[in-house]
N, C-alpha and C positions, 0 to 999 in steps of 0.2 A: 505494500500499499505505499503509494507517494505521500510525502508530507509535504505541507504547506511552507512554504521559504518563510523564514521570519524576516520582516522589513527594518533595517536597521538606521539609525538616521543619526549620525555623529553631530550632535549640539553642544554648544559651547555652555559648562556648567554655570557662567555668569549669568546665563539667562533668567535661571531661579530667582536670584537677588537683585536683578535690574529690569525683571518685566513681570514674571508670576508675582511676587512677593511684594512689589509696589503696588500692583492693582489692587489685590485682594487689601492691603491696609488701606488705600485711599477708598474703596468701596464702603468699608467698616467705618471708618471716619465719616464718610459722606451719610450713612444710614443714619449714626448716630447723630450728628449736625441736623438733619433734616427732621429728626424725632425733637429735639428740642426747639429748631424754629418753628415748628409747627404747633409746638405747648405754647410757645409766646405769642406767635399770630392768633391764636385760637381765643376769642372772647367768652370768658364764663357767663353764662346765663344770670342775670341779676336777681336775687331773691325776692319774691315776692310776699308782701303781708297778708293776714287772714281776710283782710276785708277786700284787698285786690282779688284773692284768690277765690271767694266767694263771688262777686260780679262776673269774674269771668265765666266760673262753672254755670252760675243762673245764665248768662246770655247763651253758652254754649249748648246749655238744654235747650232753652227756645228756638235755637237755630236749627238744631236736631230735629227738634217735634216737628217744626215749620216744613224742614226738608223732608221727612221720613214720616210723615203721618198717614200716608196711602199705600205706598210701595216704597223698596229700595231701589232708588234710581242706579245709573250708570255711575261708577266713577268719575269724578270732574278731572278734568287736566290740570295737573300741579303746576305746570307753568303759569296758569292764568292768576294763579292765588297768589295775591300779593304778601301775604303773611308768611311766604316761603321763601323769601329772599335771603333772609340771614341763614339760611339753611345752605341755600344755592351760593352765597357767599363764601362760607364754610368749606363746600366743595371744590370751589374754586380754589380758594387757597393752597390748601391740599395737594391737588393736583398741579400748582404752579412749583410748590414745594417738592415734588416728584420730577418732574418735566426738567426742570433748569438744571440741577444736578446731573441728571443721568446724560442729557442734551452737551453739558461741558465736558462731562469725562469721556464721553464718546468721541467729541472730537480731540481730547488730548490723547486718547489711546491713536485714532486713526492717523495724527501728526508724529508720534512718537513711536509707537509700537505695531504699526501694519506692518502684515507679513511674516511676522516672526511664530515660528512653531515652538513653544515652549515644555509641553508634555506630553506623555502618552499614558493613557489608560491602562490600567491593569487588567481591564477584563475585554474580550472580543463583543464587535458589535459589526452590526449589518450595514449595507453600503448607504442605506437611508439615511444615516446620520452624518453621514459624510460633509454634507451642506449645513449641516447645524454646528458641528464641530470644528470646521476647517474652513469658516467664515475669512475671506478677503487673502485665502492662499489659492492661486489658481493651479492646482495640480491635481491629474486624475487618475495616476498610479498610486497614490498614497494611502497607507492602511488608515481606515474611518477611526482608529483608535488615537491619531495623532491629532493633538488640538492647539489652534490658534489661539493668538493673545486676544483677538475680538471675541471668539468664542467662549475664553474663558471671563471675561467681563460680563457677558451674558448670563454664563453658570453662576456668577457671584451675586449677580442683581435679581437672580430667581432662587438662588440657595442659603442667602444669608439670614432667613427669617429665623432660625434656631439660634443662630449667634445674637440675632437682637433683641430675641425674647430672653436669651442668658444673662445680656448684658444691660436691656431696658425695662425688662418683665413683659409678662405678656400682653398688656394692654400697651401697647407701643407705635407709636405714628411711622416708624422707618420700615415698617413689614407693608410694602404696597398691598396686600389683601386688606390689612386694615384699616388703610386709608382710602380702599373702594368700598368698603362695607359701611366705614364709620360714619360714614354722612349720607348714607340710602335716601333717610327719610329723614324730612325740615324739624328740627326740634321748636318745640311749643312756645311760640312767638307772644311777644306781648301785645294783648287785644288792645290796649288802653294807653296807647305813646302819644307821641309829643302831636297836638294840632288834635286830637281826637278829644271829644267832648261826651263821655260815659252815658249821659244824660240822654242826648240824641239818640245814642244806638240803641238805648232801652226802648225808647219810646219808636223808635223805628219796628223794633221788633215787636213790641206789642200790638202796633197796628198791621203788621203781616199777621200777625197770630190771630186778629181779630176778623180779619177778610177770609180768614180759610172755613169751608162748608165742613161740618163735621157730621159725619154719616157712624153710626153705632150698627153694629151688627145684632145687636139686639131690640132694634127698631123692626116691631111687626114680627117679633117670633112668635106671638101667640096665635097669629093668624096663619103662619106659615105653618106652624105645628096640628092645627086644625085641618087645613089642606091637606096635611099628608095622611092623616087619621083616616080622611074622608075616602082618599083613594086607595 
């Protein structure tokens, strides 16, 4: 049985210290800085007193009663809700804190480390992994286990979440999944903000509830029961 020849590439040992090690350290430091930058940019919600909380809950109860008194409507478009602007702004800040560092690091790697083969994985891979692991290296006959510097950057970007969880805790902003899922829904906003008169809001909601025509399922229940017995 013929044996597959092992492909050997003679590399400079200094590549580990001047390419692989710096990229890994920069990615870890960037994730830590991104976490603290996100924490500093995020504005904590202002606590409400008991009276304001009761007023908000009362107004929300009236709005919910007016909106869902007959049937459950289709979900509203969240983009048309002005109260979701705070959540959208927080999501935009987190996205910018992720996009800007990744763009700068990608430009840095393309400028200084493009085209380098830095390491070989210890396990066999199929040819489908060649385009993913050898980005920036235009060779057709190279073993898919060899990895380029750009591919190592992408591997660090998606594989350092456990390191960030160890250094910063589970609830950290350095993890990209945490950034994407953390701000999926808008936070509860202040209903009585600057320039909004609570009295006018309650009066308008009271007028909206007054014009609703109330129908009870118990109206005429005796007549319907007698008609059912006669049949």
